[in-house]
C-alpha positions in Angstrom: 183.9 197.8 189.4 185.9 199.3 186.7 187.0 196.2 185.0 186.2 192.5 185.9 189.1 190.1 187.0 190.3 187.2 184.6 189.9 183.8 185.8 192.5 180.6 185.8 191.1 178.5 182.6 191.4 175.2 184.6 189.3 176.7 187.4 186.5 178.1 185.0 186.5 174.6 183.3 186.2 172.8 186.5 183.5 175.0 188.0 181.5 174.8 184.6 181.9 171.0 184.3 180.2 170.4 187.5 177.1 172.4 186.9 173.9 170.3 186.2 172.7 170.1 182.6 169.3 171.7 183.4 171.2 174.8 184.8 173.4 174.8 181.8 170.5 174.8 179.8 169.2 178.0 181.5 172.6 179.8 181.2 172.9 178.9 177.6 169.4 180.8 177.2 170.6 183.8 179.0 174.6 183.9 178.6 174.5 187.5 180.0 172.6 186.5 183.1 175.1 187.9 185.4 175.9 190.9 183.4 173.0 192.8 185.4 174.0 191.8 188.7 175.9 193.9 191.3 179.7 193.6 190.9 182.5 194.7 193.3 186.2 193.7 193.3 185.6 190.4 195.0 181.9 189.9 195.2 178.6 189.6 192.9 175.4 190.1 194.2 172.4 188.4 192.4 168.9 190.2 192.0 167.5 188.0 194.6 170.5 188.5 197.3 172.5 185.6 196.8 176.3 186.6 196.9 179.0 185.1 194.8 182.4 185.8 196.1 185.7 185.5 194.2 188.9 184.6 195.3 191.4 186.9 193.6 195.3 186.4 193.6 197.4 188.8 191.5 194.3 189.9 189.7 193.3 186.4 188.6 190.2 184.5 190.0 191.5 181.0 191.6 188.0 180.4 193.2 184.3 181.0 193.1 181.8 180.2 196.0 178.1 180.9 196.4 176.2 181.8 199.6 173.0 179.5 198.2 172.4 176.1 199.0 173.4 174.5 195.8 176.8 176.1 195.7 179.1 175.3 194.0 176.8 173.4 191.5 174.7 176.7 191.1 173.3 178.9 188.3 175.0 181.9 190.2 178.5 180.4 189.8 178.1 179.2 186.2 176.8 182.8 185.2 179.5 184.9 186.8 182.3 182.2 185.6 180.7 182.7 182.1 181.5 186.4 182.0 185.2 186.2 183.1 187.9 186.4 180.4 190.4 183.6 180.7 193.7 184.7 182.5 196.6 185.5 180.2 199.8 183.2 180.3 202.8 184.4 182.3 205.8 185.5 180.9 208.3 182.6 180.3 211.8 182.8 180.6 212.6 182.5 176.7 212.4 186.0 175.0 209.1 186.4 173.0 210.3 188.7 170.0 212.6 186.4 168.2 211.4 183.4 169.1 207.7 183.6 168.1 208.8 184.6 164.3 211.7 181.7 163.7 210.8 178.5 161.9 213.2 176.4 163.8 212.4 173.2 165.0 212.4 172.6 168.7 212.2 170.1 171.0 209.0 169.6 173.1 207.1 167.1 175.5 206.0 164.0 173.9 202.7 164.7 175.1 202.5 167.9 172.8 200.8 165.8 169.6 198.3 164.5 171.7 197.3 167.9 173.2 197.3 169.3 170.1 195.1 166.6 168.5 192.6 167.2 171.6 192.6 170.9 170.9 191.9 170.2 167.1 188.9 167.9 168.3 187.6 170.6 170.8 187.9 173.3 168.2 186.3 171.1 165.5 183.3 170.5 167.5 183.0 174.1 167.8 183.0 174.4 164.0 180.8 171.4 163.4 178.0 173.2 165.8 178.5 176.7 164.9 179.5 179.5 167.0 176.1 180.2 167.8 175.2 177.4 169.6 178.6 177.0 171.6 176.9 176.6 174.8 178.6 176.5 178.4 179.7 172.8 178.3 181.6 173.5 174.9 183.1 176.7 176.3 184.3 174.8 179.4 186.2 172.1 176.8 187.8 175.2 175.0 188.9 176.3 178.7 190.2 173.0 179.4 192.3 172.8 176.1 193.5 176.5 176.7 194.8 175.0 180.1 196.3 172.1 178.4 198.2 173.9 176.0 199.4 176.5 178.4 200.7 173.5 180.6 202.6 171.9 177.7 203.9 175.3 176.5 201.8 175.7 173.3 201.5 179.4 173.8 200.2 180.3 170.3 197.4 177.8 170.3 196.5 178.7 174.0 196.2 182.4 172.9 194.3 181.8 169.7 191.7 179.6 171.4 191.2 182.2 173.9 190.3 184.6 170.9 188.0 182.3 169.8 186.2 181.8 173.1 186.0 185.6 173.5 184.5 185.8 170.0 181.9 182.9 170.9 180.9 184.9 173.8 180.3 188.1 171.9 178.2 186.4 169.3 176.0 184.6 171.9 175.5 187.8 173.7 174.8 190.1 170.9 177.7 192.3 171.8 178.4 195.0 168.9 182.1 194.3 169.1 181.7 191.0 167.7 183.2 190.8 164.1 182.7 187.3 162.0 185.6 187.8 159.9 187.9 188.0 163.2 186.4 184.9 164.4 186.8 183.3 161.0 190.2 184.0 160.9 191.0 182.6 164.8 189.3 179.5 164.0 191.2 179.1 160.7 194.7 179.7 162.6 193.8 177.6 165.8 193.0 174.5 163.1 196.0 174.9 161.2 198.4 175.4 164.2 196.6 172.4 165.9 196.9 170.1 162.9 200.5 171.0 162.2 201.5 170.3 166.0 199.6 167.2 166.1 201.7 165.8 163.1 205.0 166.5 165.2 206.0 169.7 163.3 207.0 171.6 166.5 208.6 174.8 165.4 209.0 177.9 167.4 206.6 179.5 165.2 203.8 177.1 165.6 204.8 176.7 169.5 205.1 180.3 170.3 205.9 181.8 173.7 204.1 183.3 176.7 203.8 186.8 175.6 206.1 189.3 177.4 205.0 192.9 177.6 208.4 194.5 176.6 211.9 193.6 175.9 215.0 195.6 176.2 215.4 197.8 173.1 218.7 199.7 173.7 219.1 203.5 173.4 216.6 204.7 170.8 216.7 208.3 168.9 213.0 208.6 168.0 211.1 211.2 165.8 207.3 211.8 166.1 205.3 210.9 162.8 201.6 211.5 163.7 198.9 210.7 166.1 195.5 208.9 165.5 192.2 208.6 167.4 190.8 205.4 168.4 187.1 204.7 169.2 186.5 200.9 169.3 183.2 198.8 169.2 184.6 197.3 172.4 184.1 200.3 174.6 187.6 201.7 174.3 189.0 204.8 173.3 192.1 207.2 173.1 195.0 208.2 171.3 198.2 206.3 169.4 201.3 208.4 168.4 203.5 206.7 165.7 207.4 207.4 166.1 210.2 206.2 164.0 213.7 205.6 164.8 217.1 206.0 162.8 216.5 202.7 161.1 213.3 203.5 159.6 211.4 201.3 162.4 207.9 202.4 163.5 206.9 202.5 167.4 203.7 203.3 169.1 202.8 204.9 172.3 199.0 204.6 172.8 196.8 205.9 175.6 193.7 203.5 175.5 191.3 202.8 178.1 187.5 202.2 178.5 185.8 205.3 177.2 183.9 207.1 173.9 184.9 209.7 171.3 185.1 212.4 174.2 188.0 210.3 175.9 189.9 210.1 172.4 189.5 213.7 171.9 190.8 214.2 175.3 193.8 211.9 175.0 195.3 214.2 172.6 196.6 216.5 175.2 197.2 213.9 177.8 200.6 213.0 178.7 202.2 210.2 176.7 204.7 209.3 179.6 207.7 207.9 177.8 210.2 207.6 180.7 210.8 210.8 182.5 209.7 212.8 179.2 206.1 214.1 180.0 204.8 215.2 176.4 201.3 215.3 175.4 200.5 213.2 172.1 199.7 216.6 170.4 203.7 217.5 170.9 205.1 213.9 170.8 204.0 213.4 167.2 205.9 216.5 166.3 209.0 216.0 168.7 212.2 214.2 168.6 213.1 212.1 171.4 216.4 210.5 172.8 215.4 207.5 174.9 217.9 205.4 176.9 217.2 201.9 178.3 214.1 201.7 175.9 211.7 198.7 176.1 209.4 197.5 173.4 206.9 194.9 172.4 207.2 192.6 169.3 204.7 194.8 167.7 206.5 198.0 168.4 204.8 199.2 171.6 207.0 201.4 173.8 207.2 200.9 177.4 207.5 203.4 180.3 209.2 201.3 182.9 211.0 202.9 185.9 214.6 202.6 184.1 213.3 204.2 180.8 215.0 207.6 180.5 214.0 210.2 177.7 214.9 213.6 176.9 213.1 216.0 174.4 215.1 217.0 171.5 215.8 220.5 170.6 214.5 220.7 167.0 210.9 219.1 166.0 210.7 215.9 164.2 210.5 216.3 160.3 208.9 214.2 157.5 211.8 215.0 155.4 214.4 213.0 157.7 216.2 210.2 155.9 214.6 207.7 158.3 211.2 208.6 157.0 211.2 210.4 153.6 212.3 207.2 151.5 208.9 205.7 152.3 207.1 208.1 149.8 209.5 207.1 147.0 208.1 203.5 147.3 205.8 202.8 144.6 202.0 202.4 145.7 202.0 198.6 144.2 205.1 197.7 146.3 203.6 199.3 149.6 200.5 197.4 149.0 202.4 193.9 148.3 204.3 194.6 151.8 200.9 195.1 153.3 199.5 191.9 151.7 202.5 189.7 153.3 202.1 191.4 156.6 198.2 190.7 156.5 198.8 186.9 156.4 201.1 187.1 159.8 199.9 186.4 163.1 198.6 189.6 164.6 201.3 189.7 167.7 204.0 189.7 165.0 202.9 192.5 162.8 205.2 195.5 163.1 204.0 198.7 163.9 202.4 200.8 161.0 202.3 197.5 158.9 199.1 198.6 157.3 200.2 202.0 156.4 201.0 203.7 153.0 202.8 206.9 152.4 201.7 208.8 149.2 202.1 212.0 147.0 199.1 213.3 145.1 196.9 215.9 143.9 193.2 216.2 145.5 190.5 215.9 143.2 186.7 217.0 144.0 184.7 214.9 146.3 187.5 214.1 148.7 189.5 212.0 146.4 193.5 211.8 145.6 195.1 211.2 142.5 198.5 209.1 143.3 199.8 209.1 139.7 197.4 207.4 137.5 195.6 205.9 140.3 192.7 207.7 142.0 192.3 207.1 145.6 189.0 207.8 147.5 189.5 209.5 151.0 187.8 208.1 153.9 187.9 208.3 157.7 186.8 205.5 160.2 185.6 208.2 162.7 182.8 210.6 162.0 181.8 211.7 165.6 181.3 215.4 165.8 183.7 215.6 168.9 186.5 214.8 166.5 187.2 216.9 163.3 188.2 214.1 160.9 184.6 214.2 158.7 185.0 218.0 158.8 188.6 218.1 157.7 187.6 215.6 154.7 184.9 218.2 153.7 187.5 220.7 153.5 189.6 218.5 151.4 186.5 217.8 149.0 186.5 221.5 148.2 190.1 222.0 147.7 190.6 220.2 144.2 194.2 220.8 142.8 196.0 221.1 146.0 199.1 218.9 146.1 199.6 216.8 149.4 201.7 214.3 151.0 199.9 211.9 152.8 199.8 208.8 155.4 196.8 206.6 155.4 195.5 203.1 156.1 194.7 200.7 153.5 192.4 197.8 153.4 193.0 195.0 151.0 189.3 194.1 151.1 188.5 197.9 150.0 190.4 198.8 146.8 191.1 202.3 145.8 190.2 203.5 149.3 192.5 205.4 151.6 191.8 205.8 155.5 193.8 209.2 155.5 195.6 209.8 158.8 197.8 212.7 158.4 198.9 215.2 155.7 201.1 217.8 154.7 201.6 220.3 151.7 203.6 218.7 149.0 207.0 220.4 148.2 206.4 223.7 146.7 202.5 223.8 147.7 201.9 227.0 149.8 198.0 227.1 149.6 197.4 224.8 152.4 197.2 226.9 155.7 198.8 225.4 158.6 199.5 226.7 162.5 203.0 227.1 163.3 202.7 224.6 166.1 201.8 221.9 163.7 205.2 222.1 162.1 204.1 221.6 158.5 201.8 218.5 159.0 198.3 218.0 160.3 196.8 214.9 162.3 193.5 214.4 160.3 191.6 213.2 163.5 192.8 216.1 165.8 193.9 219.4 163.9 191.0 221.3 162.4 191.8 222.4 158.7 191.0 225.7 157.4 189.8 226.1 153.7 192.9 226.9 151.5 192.6 229.9 149.2 192.8 228.3 145.5 191.9 231.2 143.4 190.6 229.5 140.0 191.1 226.3 139.5 190.1 224.0 136.8 187.4 221.4 138.0 188.2 218.0 138.9 185.6 215.1 139.1 185.9 212.5 141.9 186.6 209.0 140.7 183.8 206.4 140.6 184.6 203.7 143.2 185.8 200.7 141.2 183.4 197.9 140.4 185.2 194.7 141.1 183.6 191.6 140.9 184.3 189.5 144.1 185.4 186.2 142.6 185.5 184.2 145.9 182.4 185.5 147.4 180.5 182.3 147.3 183.5 180.4 148.7 183.5 183.1 151.5 179.8 183.1 152.0 180.1 179.1 152.8 183.2 179.5 155.1 181.9 182.2 156.9 178.2 180.5 157.3 179.7 177.3 158.7 181.5 179.4 161.4 178.6 181.1 162.4 175.8 178.2 162.1 177.9 174.9 161.7 177.5 171.9 159.5 173.9 172.4 159.4 174.5 175.5 157.0 175.0 172.8 154.4 171.9 171.4 153.9 171.3 168.4 151.7 168.9 170.4 149.2 171.9 172.7 148.6 174.0 170.2 146.9 173.0 171.6 143.6 173.6 175.1 144.4 177.0 174.2 145.9 178.2 172.3 142.7 177.0 175.3 140.7 179.2 177.5 142.8 181.9 175.4 142.5 181.5 175.1 138.8 181.3 179.1 138.6 184.8 179.1 140.4 186.3 176.7 138.1 185.2 178.9 135.0 187.0 181.8 136.4 190.1 179.9 136.5 189.8 179.5 140.6 189.9 175.6 140.4 191.8 175.1 143.9 188.5 177.0 145.3 186.1 174.9 143.2 187.9 171.5 144.6 187.8 172.9 148.2 184.3 173.7 147.9 183.3 170.3 146.6 185.2 168.6 149.2 183.5 170.4 151.9 180.0 169.8 150.4 181.1 166.1 150.0 181.9 165.4 153.5 178.9 167.6 154.9 176.8 165.3 152.8 178.2 162.2 153.6 175.1 159.6 152.9 176.4 156.8 155.0 173.6 155.1 156.9 173.3 153.0 160.2 171.8 149.6 160.0 168.6 151.1 161.3 168.5 153.5 158.2 169.3 156.5 160.1 172.2 159.0 158.6 175.1 158.9 160.4 176.8 161.9 161.8 179.3 163.6 160.1 182.9 162.6 161.0 183.7 166.2 162.7 187.6 165.8 162.3 187.3 165.4 158.1 184.8 168.2 158.4 187.1 170.5 160.1 189.9 169.5 157.7 187.9 170.3 154.8 186.7 173.5 155.8 190.4 174.5 156.9 191.5 173.8 153.4 188.7 175.8 151.9 189.6 178.6 154.5 193.2 178.8 154.0 192.6 178.8 150.1 190.0 181.5 150.2 192.6 183.5 152.6 195.4 183.3 150.3 193.3 183.9 147.1 191.6 186.9 148.7 195.0 188.6 149.4 196.4 187.9 145.9 193.1 189.3 144.1 192.7 192.3 146.4 196.1 193.5 145.4 195.4 193.0 141.9 192.3 195.1 142.2 194.2 197.9 143.2 
């Protein structure tokens, strides 16, 4: 089958809860057990011939049975359930676009604080034991919490717990798409939201809303800006085209599906399908478009519903249009500050293009760009041979002195580096050859550049990468180790080292970081003992709150220091 169905969280939790502990231990040892079995749309056949049957309604599994004698309390059912993603929440009647961002108090059920406290306790258990050892029973508790949150309308908390569960499963299955930074951020958000809701602070931003894919956006006059290729570690690939409306807001139209770099290359010539305007991404990124009855998501994804109508404009889109050109006039430091502000916003609420910067500069030797007095090293995240991105960077590296206008993506944790996405000759620059079909600009991932004829130019030297002392390295390492390995990563014999790290933070004027690290160490090494002399287990709630303070401090301080490093 091409894709596995999702499962209702309450169904998954109930099925897992009835599995005997001895079978759960087997599943915890081999979490991907069912991955090698034969899957169809409604059945899974084990390597020994047992058949697990899925009851699927509207793409969601509502029941699982097995042909073996132990069903439903069998390993086969548990193994299949362990590989099914929790189903997404259905759309609520309230509009998602405006409600999620507002910080207005709203009335919720009187049961919400208790549901949030239960969620905090379950997430605290995951943190204390560590994601590596979060087995099937702990995952079932997460599923139960996800269902309870959705039942009481706590959509944001349910969504972030779903992401935590997905990352835990990726880690335990040694999947390449696992990212410790992502899991750390999701646990931080989950604990933060659950703690706030448990105190009765029910704002619409904390509660969230069931995600509605697209909302009416009215009539739009769009202009293509550029297209980038996507090749994700999760096995998805394709193309994303960015467009801008007359107000300067960015929108995206994506063609992403399971595949590799070959699919990403082919997506450039695949139709983007906006209404009845069937344009390939190669043309859409350079075309104007009139769209009526448009629909869009909170983060700017354009819909292609039956009511959407689109007509291609007669003139091509230009980077010099008033809706786009002012972005290059904004100082780089101000653009970085805007990126930092959006970096702290929940993922689904970030606008399209939030991490892009628009710069004019002169190429230096070694694929670098001088933006005023700031040298930026040009990079690309895609080095697959089927895409010309790496070859294009090599062309630019051999073109010192060329003046260009560029669009790129920045990552605050990688100072002075620009992931180049699109470029055009600067005003008055005639030495960079461009095909007429490109309309004066090139997409680095797709359009193959030719070496410009520069004549005699003075030598330029590539800038050295800035050597930045990571002031928060010790705190970040402790925070992330707890996420992966739990409270056991703060052993008693590490107390002296922890206090040394806290002292180093204080010496660098990061006294808040020193305090949260000392608090984390103090709770992890609580020396209270029972009457028999054995050491008591730590209070997981207190430990989670101490970790949350440390994680929130590290996140805020990292964002501030990263902008300063640029």
